[in-house]
C-alpha positions in Angstrom: 88.3 120.2 -152.6 86.4 122.7 -154.7 83.5 121.6 -157.2 85.9 122.0 -160.3 88.9 120.0 -158.4 86.4 117.3 -157.6 85.1 117.1 -161.2 88.9 117.1 -162.4 89.8 114.3 -160.1 86.9 112.3 -161.1 88.0 112.5 -164.7 91.4 111.5 -163.8 90.4 108.6 -162.0 88.0 107.4 -164.6 90.8 107.6 -167.1 93.1 105.6 -164.9 90.3 102.9 -164.6 89.4 102.7 -168.2 93.6 102.3 -169.1 93.6 99.4 -166.4 90.8 97.8 -168.1 92.0 98.3 -171.6 95.4 96.5 -169.9 93.3 93.8 -168.4 94.6 94.8 -165.0 91.0 95.2 -163.4 89.7 91.6 -162.4 86.9 90.6 -160.2 89.2 90.1 -157.1 85.9 89.2 -154.9 86.9 85.5 -154.3 87.8 84.7 -150.8 91.3 83.8 -150.1 90.7 80.3 -148.5 88.3 79.3 -151.7 91.0 80.6 -154.3 93.8 79.0 -152.5 92.3 75.6 -152.7 91.6 76.2 -156.4 95.5 77.3 -156.8 96.9 74.2 -155.0 94.5 71.9 -157.1 95.9 73.7 -160.3 99.5 73.2 -159.3 99.1 69.5 -158.3 97.4 68.9 -161.8 100.1 70.5 -163.7 102.7 68.5 -161.7 104.5 71.6 -160.0 103.6 70.4 -156.6 103.9 66.9 -155.7 101.8 64.9 -153.3 104.0 65.1 -150.1 104.3 69.2 -150.7 100.7 69.4 -151.1 100.0 67.5 -148.0 102.3 70.2 -146.2 100.6 73.1 -148.0 97.3 72.0 -146.6 98.7 71.9 -143.0 99.8 75.4 -143.4 96.6 76.6 -145.0 94.7 75.5 -141.9 96.4 78.3 -139.7 96.7 80.7 -142.8 93.0 80.6 -143.5 92.1 81.1 -139.7 93.8 84.5 -140.2 92.9 85.7 -143.7 90.8 83.0 -145.4 87.5 85.1 -145.2 89.2 88.1 -146.8 88.6 88.9 -150.5 91.8 88.9 -152.7 91.3 92.5 -153.4 91.2 93.6 -150.1 94.3 91.6 -148.8 97.2 94.3 -148.2 100.9 93.9 -147.0 100.1 95.0 -143.6 97.2 92.1 -143.4 100.1 89.9 -144.0 102.7 91.2 -141.6 99.8 91.1 -138.8 99.2 87.2 -139.6 103.0 86.8 -139.4 103.2 88.3 -136.0 100.2 86.2 -134.9 101.9 83.0 -136.2 104.9 84.1 -134.1 103.2 84.2 -130.8 102.8 81.5 -128.2 100.1 78.9 -128.2 99.4 78.9 -132.2 100.8 75.2 -132.3 98.4 72.5 -133.8 98.8 69.0 -132.4 100.7 70.7 -129.6 99.6 68.0 -126.8 102.5 65.5 -126.1 102.9 62.6 -124.0 105.7 61.5 -122.0 105.8 58.0 -120.1 106.0 58.2 -116.4 107.7 55.0 -115.5 109.3 52.4 -117.9 109.3 49.7 -115.5 105.9 49.8 -115.1 105.1 49.7 -118.9 107.4 46.8 -119.3 105.5 45.0 -116.4 102.2 45.4 -118.0 103.5 44.3 -121.2 105.0 41.0 -119.4 101.8 40.2 -117.8 100.2 39.6 -121.3 103.3 37.4 -122.3 103.9 39.8 -125.1 107.6 40.7 -126.2 108.0 44.3 -126.5 108.6 44.2 -130.2 105.5 42.1 -130.8 103.6 44.3 -128.5 104.6 47.5 -130.7 103.9 46.2 -134.1 101.3 43.5 -133.8 99.1 44.7 -130.9 99.5 48.7 -130.9 100.4 48.7 -134.7 103.2 51.1 -134.3 106.9 51.1 -135.4 109.2 49.4 -132.8 111.4 52.8 -133.2 108.4 54.9 -131.9 107.7 52.4 -128.9 111.5 52.6 -128.1 111.2 56.5 -128.0 108.3 56.2 -125.7 109.9 53.7 -123.5 112.8 56.2 -123.0 110.5 59.0 -121.8 110.8 61.0 -125.0 107.7 63.1 -126.0 105.4 61.3 -128.4 102.2 62.0 -130.0 99.2 61.8 -127.8 97.7 59.3 -130.4 100.5 57.2 -129.8 100.1 57.2 -126.0 96.4 56.5 -126.5 97.2 53.4 -128.6 99.6 52.0 -126.0 97.3 52.8 -123.0 94.3 51.4 -124.7 96.0 48.0 -125.7 97.1 47.4 -122.1 93.5 48.5 -120.8 94.6 51.4 -118.8 94.0 55.2 -118.9 96.5 57.3 -121.0 96.8 59.4 -117.6 98.0 56.6 -115.5 101.0 55.8 -117.8 101.9 59.2 -119.2 102.1 62.7 -118.3 100.5 65.1 -120.8 102.3 68.2 -121.8 100.9 71.1 -123.9 103.7 72.4 -126.1 103.2 76.3 -126.4 106.3 77.2 -128.1 106.2 79.8 -130.8 106.3 78.7 -134.4 110.1 79.3 -135.6 111.0 81.8 -138.2 111.5 79.4 -140.7 108.0 77.8 -140.2 106.3 81.4 -140.5 108.3 81.8 -143.8 106.8 78.5 -145.0 103.2 80.2 -144.4 104.7 83.2 -146.4 105.4 81.2 -149.3 102.2 79.5 -149.7 100.5 82.8 -149.6 102.9 84.5 -151.9 102.4 81.3 -154.3 98.4 81.7 -154.0 98.6 85.7 -154.6 100.9 85.2 -157.3 98.5 83.3 -159.3 95.9 85.9 -158.5 98.1 88.4 -159.9 98.8 86.2 -163.1 95.1 85.7 -163.7 94.9 89.7 -163.3 92.3 89.2 -160.5 94.6 91.7 -158.4 97.0 94.5 -159.8 99.8 93.3 -157.6 100.8 90.4 -155.1 100.6 92.0 -151.7 102.9 89.1 -150.5 105.9 90.2 -152.5 105.8 93.7 -150.5 105.1 92.1 -147.1 107.8 91.5 -144.4 108.2 88.0 -143.2 110.5 87.1 -140.2 114.2 86.6 -141.3 115.8 83.3 -140.7 119.2 82.4 -140.0 120.4 79.6 -142.3 122.1 77.0 -140.0 125.3 75.5 -141.2 125.1 71.8 -142.3 126.2 69.7 -139.3 128.5 66.8 -140.6 130.7 64.2 -138.8 134.5 64.7 -138.3 136.6 61.8 -139.6 137.0 60.3 -136.2 133.3 60.4 -135.4 132.7 58.5 -138.9 135.2 55.8 -137.6 133.2 55.5 -134.3 129.9 55.4 -136.3 131.2 52.6 -138.5 132.7 50.7 -135.7 129.5 50.7 -133.9 127.4 49.7 -137.0 129.4 46.4 -137.1 127.6 45.1 -133.9 124.2 46.0 -135.5 121.9 43.8 -137.8 123.1 43.6 -141.2 120.0 45.5 -142.6 120.9 48.7 -140.6 124.7 48.0 -141.1 124.0 48.2 -145.0 121.6 51.1 -144.7 124.1 53.3 -142.7 126.8 52.5 -144.9 124.7 53.7 -148.1 123.5 56.7 -146.4 127.2 57.9 -145.8 128.7 56.5 -149.2 126.0 57.9 -151.5 125.1 61.0 -149.5 121.6 60.0 -150.8 118.4 61.7 -149.2 116.3 59.3 -146.8 113.7 58.4 -149.4 116.2 58.0 -152.3 117.9 55.2 -150.4 114.9 53.6 -149.3 113.5 53.7 -152.7 116.5 51.6 -154.1 115.4 48.3 -155.9 117.8 45.5 -156.7 117.7 46.5 -160.4 119.4 49.8 -159.3 122.5 47.9 -158.2 125.0 46.6 -160.9 127.4 44.2 -159.3 129.5 43.8 -162.5 130.3 47.6 -162.8 130.0 48.4 -159.0 127.4 51.2 -160.0 124.2 52.6 -158.3 121.5 54.1 -160.1 119.1 56.6 -158.1 115.9 57.5 -160.0 113.1 57.3 -157.5 112.2 58.1 -153.9 109.9 56.3 -151.4 107.5 58.3 -149.5 104.7 57.7 -146.9 101.8 59.8 -146.4 98.7 59.0 -144.1 96.1 59.4 -146.9 98.0 57.2 -149.5 100.3 55.1 -147.7 103.4 54.2 -149.2 104.2 55.4 -152.9 107.1 55.7 -155.0 107.8 59.3 -156.7 110.5 60.8 -158.8 113.5 62.1 -157.0 113.3 66.0 -155.7 114.6 67.3 -158.7 115.2 66.7 -162.3 119.1 66.3 -161.6 118.4 64.1 -158.6 118.4 61.2 -160.8 121.9 60.2 -161.0 124.5 57.2 -161.5 127.1 56.7 -158.8 130.2 54.5 -159.0 130.5 52.4 -155.6 133.6 51.4 -153.8 134.7 47.9 -153.6 134.0 47.7 -149.8 130.3 48.9 -150.7 129.7 46.1 -153.3 131.1 43.7 -150.8 128.6 44.7 -147.9 125.8 44.8 -150.6 126.7 41.2 -151.7 126.7 39.9 -148.1 123.4 41.5 -147.2 121.7 40.1 -150.3 123.0 36.6 -149.8 122.6 36.4 -146.0 119.8 38.6 -145.1 117.5 39.5 -148.2 117.3 36.4 -150.0 116.5 33.9 -147.0 114.2 36.6 -145.6 112.4 36.6 -148.9 112.5 32.9 -149.0 110.7 32.3 -145.7 108.1 35.2 -146.2 105.9 33.3 -148.6 103.0 35.2 -150.1 103.5 38.3 -148.1 106.4 39.4 -149.9 106.3 42.9 -151.7 107.2 42.1 -155.4 108.8 45.6 -156.1 112.1 44.0 -154.6 113.1 47.3 -152.4 116.7 46.8 -150.8 115.4 47.7 -147.3 111.9 46.1 -146.2 110.1 45.3 -142.9 111.4 42.1 -141.5 108.8 41.4 -138.7 105.3 41.5 -138.1 102.4 41.1 -140.8 104.3 43.1 -143.4 107.3 41.2 -144.0 108.8 42.4 -147.3 106.7 45.7 -147.6 108.7 49.0 -147.6 110.2 50.5 -144.6 108.5 53.8 -143.1 110.9 56.8 -143.7 110.5 57.8 -140.2 111.7 54.5 -139.0 115.3 55.3 -140.3 115.3 58.8 -138.3 114.1 57.0 -135.3 116.6 54.3 -135.5 119.2 56.7 -136.1 118.6 58.3 -132.6 118.4 55.1 -130.8 121.7 54.0 -132.4 123.3 57.3 -131.3 122.2 56.7 -127.9 123.1 53.0 -127.7 127.0 53.8 -128.3 127.2 57.3 -127.0 127.8 58.7 -130.4 127.1 62.5 -131.5 123.3 63.4 -132.5 122.8 61.3 -135.6 120.0 62.2 -138.4 119.9 60.6 -142.0 120.6 64.2 -143.5 123.8 64.2 -141.6 125.3 61.4 -143.4 124.5 63.4 -146.7 126.3 66.5 -145.3 129.2 64.2 -144.3 129.5 62.9 -147.8 129.7 66.4 -149.3 132.5 67.4 -146.6 134.6 64.2 -147.3 134.2 64.9 -151.0 135.1 68.6 -150.9 137.8 67.9 -148.3 139.3 65.2 -150.5 139.7 68.0 -153.4 136.7 67.0 -155.6 135.3 70.1 -157.5 131.9 71.7 -156.7 130.3 70.6 -160.0 131.3 66.9 -159.2 130.0 67.1 -155.7 126.8 68.7 -157.0 126.1 65.7 -159.4 126.9 63.1 -156.7 124.4 64.8 -154.4 121.8 65.2 -157.1 121.6 69.2 -156.6 119.6 71.0 -159.1 122.8 73.1 -159.7 126.2 73.7 -158.5 125.1 77.1 -157.1 122.8 75.5 -154.7 125.8 73.1 -153.5 127.7 76.2 -153.0 125.2 78.1 -150.9 124.4 75.1 -148.7 128.2 74.2 -148.1 129.4 78.0 -147.9 130.6 77.3 -144.5 132.5 74.2 -145.2 134.1 75.8 -148.2 135.4 78.9 -146.2 136.7 76.1 -143.7 138.5 74.6 -146.4 140.2 78.0 -147.4 141.1 78.6 -143.8 142.8 75.1 -143.8 144.5 75.9 -147.1 146.0 79.3 -145.7 147.2 77.3 -142.6 148.9 75.0 -145.1 150.6 77.7 -147.0 151.9 79.1 -143.7 153.1 75.8 -142.5 154.7 74.2 -145.7 155.7 77.3 -147.4 156.1 80.7 -145.5 157.6 79.1 -142.4 160.5 78.2 -144.3 161.0 81.8 -145.0 161.2 82.8 -141.6 164.2 84.5 -140.1 165.9 82.1 -137.4 165.4 83.0 -133.8 168.4 85.4 -132.2 168.6 82.6 -129.5 169.3 80.0 -131.9 172.6 79.3 -133.6 172.7 80.0 -137.2 174.1 77.3 -139.4 177.3 78.2 -140.6 177.9 77.9 -144.5 181.5 77.3 -145.6 182.9 78.1 -149.2 183.5 75.0 -151.0 
């Protein structure tokens, strides 16, 4: 550039800078990402936009994010930096807590427990202080956390390596998990843009990996019948819990958060207005449901009401009577029924673990609590209920969310409708086959 061109360009840039200052677009932007992210998360928590269990997840994600861009100043972050981070997160070996343990020999474990005159459930809950479901997973040689393996081995006075095979999980993070990191980064930088610390949000111009939304898995009618039949052989608590998951379509925490005052035995209704959660730093706590519309009022069928009465009279009230002062006065429907915490809330993960054990025990399809929610939606939809009513039953924020989640199911329903039209209406208009005698009509 000539001297004159340089002078002209300087004047141009000065004018642009002055205009940006007038518009408030020029901020400091020199804060490090990690420090600013902590400020933003705290701000969202205090405003109620981010609830505790979500904040716990965000903090876990920020550990990886800060390892990549935490040292960078906000004003220096560009879309390509974020794209590089997403690529790194997708590589092998990036997982945290990647060490897992697998039991070598179940018989050896049982012999060690029997040598101390312990019952397996007593050993799990009173000696190791883990749920019996977690112990059963370990006993079946499923992968468990190394911390769980350490507790079991220490209680038996042996080394972890003598009982368990230690395995490193180096599988890459899924695209879905990488996109979770992207959403946290977007939230932080969006706040920086709102506070005029940066001129634009670089996360909005980045390219996180694409994800393929899986179709919701739900049980077919014959599978529902098999599940309910198998549940007849289970303890009354678990039979009732499985029944409510299916009939209400409630989320796991919503069903565990039910208290007896949510059940109206006169009008056969149930009110979902809270959810039970568990975090390591807080323990058990009750929160509002996922969205504002998740609080809802449901009418229950007579069979459900009869089961709830049986559960209350034959299981819950006798358990409460013998528990004494240890009982939790919040009166949750579903509580722990053994160990030192009788009457205390159930751990949400216990439901998930039980579903896996239950499915294996009766050779059923893979079961997880949310599959009952999808099944409830499918039953309502194929029964002819409109999408708005289904959305209200499930407590979605809007019918459009229901439509989006169950688009595959809706398409399947339309396909069935087309088949029905073909079978019931159009088939009657088909011309008779030449090799079949035609019915003669006589005047008459």
